[in-house]
C-alpha positions in Angstrom: 102.7 66.9 97.3 100.3 69.1 95.4 99.8 72.9 95.3 96.2 74.2 95.6 95.4 77.4 93.5 92.1 79.2 93.8 91.7 82.1 91.3 88.9 84.7 91.2 86.3 82.3 92.5 82.8 83.5 93.0 79.8 81.6 94.3 76.2 82.7 95.0 73.1 81.2 96.6 70.2 80.4 94.3 68.5 83.7 94.9 71.6 85.6 93.7 73.2 86.4 97.0 77.0 86.3 96.6 78.8 84.2 99.1 82.3 84.2 97.6 83.4 87.3 95.9 86.6 86.9 93.8 88.6 84.7 96.2 92.3 84.2 95.4 94.3 81.7 97.5 97.4 79.6 97.0 98.4 76.8 99.3 101.9 75.6 98.7 102.6 71.9 98.3 102.9 70.3 101.8 101.5 73.4 103.5 98.8 73.4 106.1 96.6 76.5 105.5 93.8 77.7 107.7 90.7 79.5 106.4 89.6 81.6 109.3 86.5 83.7 109.6 83.2 84.4 111.5 80.0 82.4 110.9 78.5 83.3 107.5 81.6 84.7 105.9 81.8 82.1 103.2 84.6 79.8 104.5 82.4 76.6 104.4 81.2 77.4 100.9 84.9 77.8 99.9 85.6 74.3 101.3 82.7 72.9 99.4 83.9 74.5 96.1 87.4 73.0 96.7 85.9 69.6 97.4 83.7 69.7 94.3 80.4 69.7 96.1 79.5 73.1 94.7 80.4 74.4 91.3 81.6 78.0 91.4 79.8 80.7 89.4 83.2 81.8 88.0 86.9 81.4 88.6 89.2 78.4 88.7 90.3 75.7 91.2 93.5 73.8 90.4 95.3 71.0 92.1 98.8 71.1 90.8 98.6 71.3 87.1 95.1 69.9 87.0 92.1 72.2 86.8 89.2 70.7 88.7 86.8 73.6 88.5 86.7 76.3 85.8 85.0 77.4 82.6 83.5 74.3 81.1 85.3 72.0 83.7 83.8 70.5 86.9 85.6 67.3 88.1 83.2 65.5 90.5 84.3 65.1 94.2 85.1 61.4 93.9 87.6 62.0 91.1 89.5 65.0 92.7 91.7 63.0 95.0 90.6 65.1 98.0 90.3 63.6 101.5 87.9 65.2 103.9 87.8 65.1 107.8 84.4 66.3 109.0 83.5 68.0 112.3 82.7 64.7 114.1 84.7 62.2 112.1 81.6 60.6 110.4 83.0 57.1 110.8 80.9 54.1 109.6 79.5 52.7 112.9 79.1 49.2 111.5 82.8 48.9 110.4 85.8 48.3 112.6 88.5 51.0 112.9 90.7 49.1 110.4 87.9 48.7 107.9 87.0 52.4 108.2 90.6 53.3 107.3 90.7 50.9 104.4 87.4 52.0 103.0 88.9 54.2 100.3 91.5 51.7 99.2 89.2 49.8 96.9 91.7 49.6 94.0 94.4 48.0 96.0 95.1 44.3 96.7 94.2 42.9 100.1 97.8 42.8 101.3 98.4 46.4 100.2 95.2 47.5 101.9 96.2 45.8 105.1 99.7 47.3 105.0 98.5 50.8 104.2 95.8 50.6 106.9 98.4 49.6 109.5 100.7 52.3 108.4 98.1 55.0 108.8 96.9 53.8 112.2 100.5 53.9 113.4 100.8 57.4 112.0 97.9 58.7 114.1 99.0 56.7 117.2 96.3 54.0 117.0 98.2 51.0 115.8 96.6 48.7 118.4 93.0 49.8 117.8 92.3 48.3 114.4 89.8 45.7 115.7 87.8 48.1 117.8 84.5 49.6 116.8 83.9 53.4 116.5 81.7 53.5 119.6 84.5 52.1 121.7 86.7 55.1 121.0 86.8 58.6 122.5 86.0 61.6 120.4 89.6 62.5 119.9 90.4 58.9 118.8 87.5 58.9 116.3 89.0 62.1 114.8 92.4 60.4 114.5 90.7 57.5 112.7 89.0 59.9 110.4 92.3 61.6 109.5 93.9 58.1 108.9 91.0 57.3 106.6 91.4 60.6 104.7 95.2 60.1 104.3 95.1 56.4 103.3 94.4 56.9 99.6 97.3 59.4 99.3 95.0 62.3 98.4 96.3 65.4 96.5 94.7 67.5 99.2 93.1 67.0 102.7 90.3 69.3 103.8 89.6 69.6 107.6 86.2 71.0 108.3 86.3 72.4 111.9 87.5 68.9 113.0 88.1 69.8 116.7 85.0 71.8 117.4 83.1 69.0 119.2 86.0 68.2 121.5 86.7 69.7 125.0 89.4 72.4 125.2 92.0 70.2 126.9 91.8 67.6 124.2 91.7 70.0 121.3 95.2 71.4 122.0 96.9 68.0 122.0 95.0 66.7 119.0 95.8 69.8 116.9 99.5 69.1 117.5 99.1 65.4 116.6 97.1 66.1 113.5 99.7 68.7 112.3 102.5 66.2 112.9 100.7 63.5 111.0 100.0 65.7 108.0 103.7 66.8 107.9 104.9 63.2 108.2 102.5 62.2 105.3 103.7 65.2 103.3 100.0 66.2 102.7 98.8 69.6 101.5 95.9 70.5 103.8 93.2 73.2 104.3 91.7 73.7 107.8 88.4 75.6 108.0 87.8 77.1 111.4 86.3 80.0 113.3 88.8 79.5 116.2 91.6 82.1 116.0 93.9 80.2 118.5 93.4 77.1 116.4 94.4 78.8 113.2 97.4 80.6 114.6 98.8 77.6 116.5 98.3 75.0 113.8 98.6 76.5 110.3 101.7 77.6 108.2 99.5 80.2 106.5 96.2 81.8 107.5 93.6 83.3 105.2 91.1 85.5 107.0 87.8 85.7 105.2 85.4 88.6 105.6 82.1 88.9 103.6 83.2 86.4 100.9 86.7 87.9 100.4 90.2 87.2 101.7 90.8 90.2 104.0 94.4 89.1 104.6 96.5 86.0 104.0 99.9 85.4 105.6 101.8 83.6 108.3 100.4 83.6 111.8 103.1 86.0 112.8 102.3 88.4 110.0 98.6 88.4 110.8 99.2 89.0 114.5 101.9 91.6 114.3 101.1 93.3 111.0 97.3 93.1 110.5 96.0 94.6 107.3 93.3 96.7 109.0 91.7 97.1 112.5 89.0 94.5 111.7 91.6 91.8 111.1 93.5 92.9 114.1 90.4 92.6 116.3 89.4 89.2 114.8 92.9 87.6 115.0 93.4 87.9 118.8 92.7 90.7 121.2 93.6 94.2 120.1 93.8 97.7 121.5 92.5 100.2 118.9 93.4 103.8 119.5 92.5 106.9 117.5 95.8 108.7 116.7 97.6 111.2 114.5 100.8 110.0 113.0 103.8 112.0 111.8 107.5 111.0 111.2 107.1 107.5 112.5 105.3 108.4 115.8 101.5 108.5 116.5 100.0 110.5 119.2 97.2 108.7 121.1 95.3 108.9 124.4 97.8 106.5 125.9 100.8 108.6 124.7 103.2 108.4 121.9 103.5 105.1 119.9 106.1 104.2 117.4 104.6 103.2 114.0 105.9 102.8 110.5 108.2 105.5 109.2 105.8 106.4 106.3 102.7 106.7 108.5 101.0 110.1 108.6 97.6 111.7 109.1 94.6 110.7 111.1 93.9 107.0 111.7 93.9 104.0 114.0 96.8 102.6 116.0 96.7 98.9 116.7 98.5 97.5 119.8 98.3 94.1 121.4 97.2 93.8 125.1 100.6 92.4 126.1 102.3 95.5 124.8 100.7 97.6 127.6 102.2 97.7 131.1 100.4 98.5 134.4 102.1 100.5 137.2 100.9 101.5 140.6 99.8 105.1 141.1 100.0 107.2 144.2 99.0 110.8 144.8 102.6 112.0 144.9 103.4 110.4 141.5 100.2 111.9 140.1 101.1 115.3 141.3 104.6 115.1 139.8 103.4 113.7 136.6 100.7 116.5 136.2 103.5 119.0 135.5 105.3 116.7 133.1 105.3 117.6 129.4 104.7 113.9 128.4 102.3 112.5 131.0 101.6 108.8 131.4 98.0 107.7 130.8 96.0 106.7 133.8 93.0 104.5 134.1 90.8 102.6 136.5 90.5 98.8 136.5 87.0 97.6 136.0 87.5 93.9 135.7 90.2 91.2 136.1 90.0 87.9 134.2 92.5 85.4 135.6 93.7 82.7 133.1 96.4 81.0 135.2 99.3 81.6 132.9 98.3 85.3 132.7 95.5 87.7 133.4 93.5 90.2 131.4 92.9 93.6 133.0 90.0 95.7 131.7 90.3 99.4 132.5 88.7 102.7 131.5 91.1 105.3 130.3 90.0 108.9 129.7 89.7 109.6 125.9 90.6 106.0 125.1 87.6 104.2 126.5 87.9 100.6 127.5 91.5 99.2 127.2 92.6 95.6 127.7 96.0 94.7 129.2 97.4 91.2 129.3 100.1 90.5 131.9 101.7 87.5 133.6 103.6 89.5 136.2 101.4 92.5 137.1 101.0 93.4 140.7 97.8 92.2 142.4 95.6 94.9 141.0 91.9 94.7 141.7 88.7 96.2 140.2 88.5 99.9 141.3 92.3 100.4 141.5 93.8 103.4 139.6 96.8 102.5 137.5 99.3 104.1 135.2 99.7 102.7 131.7 102.8 102.6 129.5 103.5 101.1 126.1 106.2 98.7 125.1 107.2 98.2 121.4 105.7 99.6 118.2 102.2 99.5 116.9 100.7 99.4 113.4 99.0 102.5 111.9 96.0 102.4 109.6 95.0 105.7 108.0 91.3 106.6 108.1 
């Protein structure tokens, strides 16, 4: 297993437009890290720098103790020991599944190639498919073969370039789990490049969120979701409720009421909550009249849209002074667009000072 270290890497287009701007990233040996970001943020360029297809303007890339890119050093892609799984597998159409997997094992004896090929096909659940041709496989099976081919030469690092993007949603979830399991069994260090937040959070040990050529935040999926570095990261990594607020002594005052935040929070800023932290309650005229005299009123709003997802539903509502607010619930009453509701908050939020 090999550690990947990227230090102060910059890269620009030919006209001088900077794509990567001082990127630092460490992927531990045996870890699966996701590089997550919107289109045009630089994540694909970062993958190409790691693979050796692009030489960075400055900075250093190291695999273990071996520097593969740096001042005066640029190891070509074929000598880096890096396996790549592309978006659509990119299998050789004229070669059988077994010969595709064995393609990178040119230095091994025939018996060793055959044994390693069989081992890799078993690893990805395609042990009986060696004699088939790529066109006889489904899209998901082709991606499994591509992974087996990438792992066969025992690379120092595996790069996965949005490998599930061409698959339907039902197939993606199962294949992500299988690929993760195969990488763990092989003990491979891997980097997954994706723009899919769910994919990154559910698959990776560590997620690096890229914005405008920089790492905006890097941490475990739990850290990114529950403790985002700023409101932009919070909104990009899952749904977020952003509320203007004033914090003092661990509590922020917002249009939805008081929210617990970090003990050191103070001043004007933005409170971040997740939609599942909000609760909806029926409202009737008597409750509204009683609440009007209360010193700490519950916020009220009107539902404008309901998006049913089976396991839960998203309720979009307009709340005075808060604007549009999103609530996720799996057990909310059968509210409909136009209903007035009361909103309460469960748990703590994060506070980001202006």
